[in-house]
C-alpha positions in Angstrom: 0.0 0.0 0.0 1.3 3.5 -0.9 0.2 6.6 0.8 0.8 10.0 -0.7 0.3 13.2 1.3 1.4 16.8 1.7 3.9 16.9 4.5 6.3 19.5 6.0 9.7 19.5 4.3 11.9 19.9 7.3 12.2 16.2 8.2 15.3 14.0 8.2 13.7 11.5 5.8 13.1 14.3 3.3 16.7 15.4 3.5 17.7 11.8 3.0 15.7 11.7 -0.2 17.1 15.0 -1.4 20.6 13.7 -0.7 19.8 10.7 -2.9 18.6 13.1 -5.6 22.0 14.9 -5.4 23.8 11.6 -5.7 21.9 10.6 -8.8 22.6 14.0 -10.4 26.3 13.7 -9.5 26.4 10.2 -11.1 24.6 11.3 -14.3 26.3 14.7 -14.7 29.8 14.4 -13.2 31.6 17.8 -13.0 28.5 19.7 -14.1 27.1 22.6 -12.0 24.4 21.3 -9.7 22.5 23.3 -7.1 21.8 21.3 -3.9 18.4 21.7 -2.3 17.9 21.2 1.4 14.7 20.2 3.1 14.8 23.6 4.9 14.8 25.5 1.6 11.6 23.6 0.7 9.9 24.7 3.9 8.4 27.9 2.3 4.8 29.0 2.0 5.2 28.9 -1.8 6.2 25.2 -1.8 4.0 22.1 -1.4 5.8 18.9 -0.7 4.3 15.6 -1.5 5.7 12.4 0.1 5.0 8.8 -0.8 5.2 6.4 2.1 4.7 2.7 2.4 2.4 1.0 4.8 5.1 1.1 7.5 5.5 4.9 7.2 8.9 4.8 5.4 9.3 7.7 2.9 9.9 6.1 -0.5 9.8 9.3 -2.6 9.0 12.9 -2.7 8.5 15.9 -5.0 7.7 19.6 -4.5 5.5 22.0 -6.3 6.8 25.6 -6.2 4.5 28.4 -7.1 5.8 30.5 -9.9 3.1 32.9 -11.2 -0.4 33.1 -12.6 -1.4 29.4 -12.0 1.9 27.9 -13.0 3.9 25.7 -10.7 7.3 24.1 -11.0 7.8 20.4 -10.2 11.1 20.2 -8.2 13.2 17.4 -7.0 11.1 14.4 -7.8 13.0 11.5 -6.4 12.2 7.9 -5.6 14.6 5.9 -3.4 16.5 3.7 -5.9 15.7 0.7 -3.7 12.0 1.2 -4.7 12.5 2.3 -8.3 10.5 0.5 -11.0 7.6 -0.3 -8.6 5.2 2.4 -9.6 6.1 4.8 -6.8 7.1 7.6 -9.2 4.0 7.2 -11.4 1.7 7.2 -8.3 3.4 10.2 -6.8 3.3 12.2 -10.0 -0.3 11.3 -10.7 -1.3 12.5 -7.2 0.6 15.7 -7.7 -1.1 16.4 -11.0 -4.5 15.6 -9.5 -3.8 18.0 -6.6 -2.7 20.7 -9.1 -5.9 20.3 -11.0 -8.0 20.5 -7.8 -6.2 23.8 -7.0 -7.2 25.1 -10.4 -3.7 25.5 -11.6 -3.0 26.1 -15.3 0.2 24.2 -15.9 3.1 22.4 -14.3 6.6 23.0 -15.7 9.9 21.2 -14.9 13.5 20.9 -15.8 15.0 17.5 -16.3 18.5 16.4 -17.3 19.0 14.8 -20.7 20.5 11.7 -19.2 17.6 11.1 -16.8 15.8 8.9 -19.4 13.5 7.1 -17.0 12.2 10.4 -15.6 11.6 11.8 -19.1 9.7 8.7 -20.1 7.5 9.0 -17.0 6.8 12.7 -17.6 6.0 12.0 -21.3 3.7 9.1 -20.4 1.6 11.4 -18.2 1.3 14.1 -20.8 4.3 16.4 -20.3 5.7 17.9 -23.6 9.0 19.7 -24.4 9.1 23.4 -24.1 11.8 26.1 -23.7 13.5 27.4 -20.5 11.3 29.2 -18.0 11.8 31.5 -15.0 15.5 31.9 -14.3 16.6 28.8 -16.2 18.8 29.1 -19.3 19.3 26.5 -22.0 22.3 24.3 -21.3 23.6 21.2 -23.0 22.4 18.9 -20.2 19.0 20.3 -19.5 15.6 20.0 -21.1 12.3 21.6 -20.1 8.8 20.2 -20.1 5.3 21.3 -19.4 1.8 19.9 -19.0 -1.3 22.0 -19.3 -4.0 21.1 -16.9 
């Protein structure tokens, strides 16, 4: 059984998942500039953190929605513990996030994903995300792509 809920970001389990995300990025993009994200930085009023937990309460994955402007939010730091990868946790988490965004009346969800993160791109595409250009403060780089889904 998988439970997905909005939770406070400033928890040790969330920091553990963010550290896993950093490790995945370091492995996929060695030497490239990466900006670490702490659980404390996600503890802002403009951020909604979704956490997937198993029946025992263990955090298996998380992702944040950051308010940008005018009904647009950015999906940030979606990560599933690699031990639980390939078991539908990411799909369930992203589906719940998109449903919550629709219920909030949001217009669209945007994201940045690295070119080597093939599994994530496939998941996003399978749920309706399509390529787009950079948004916000992002700039085009050789290792980044940008995606959007209109709700």
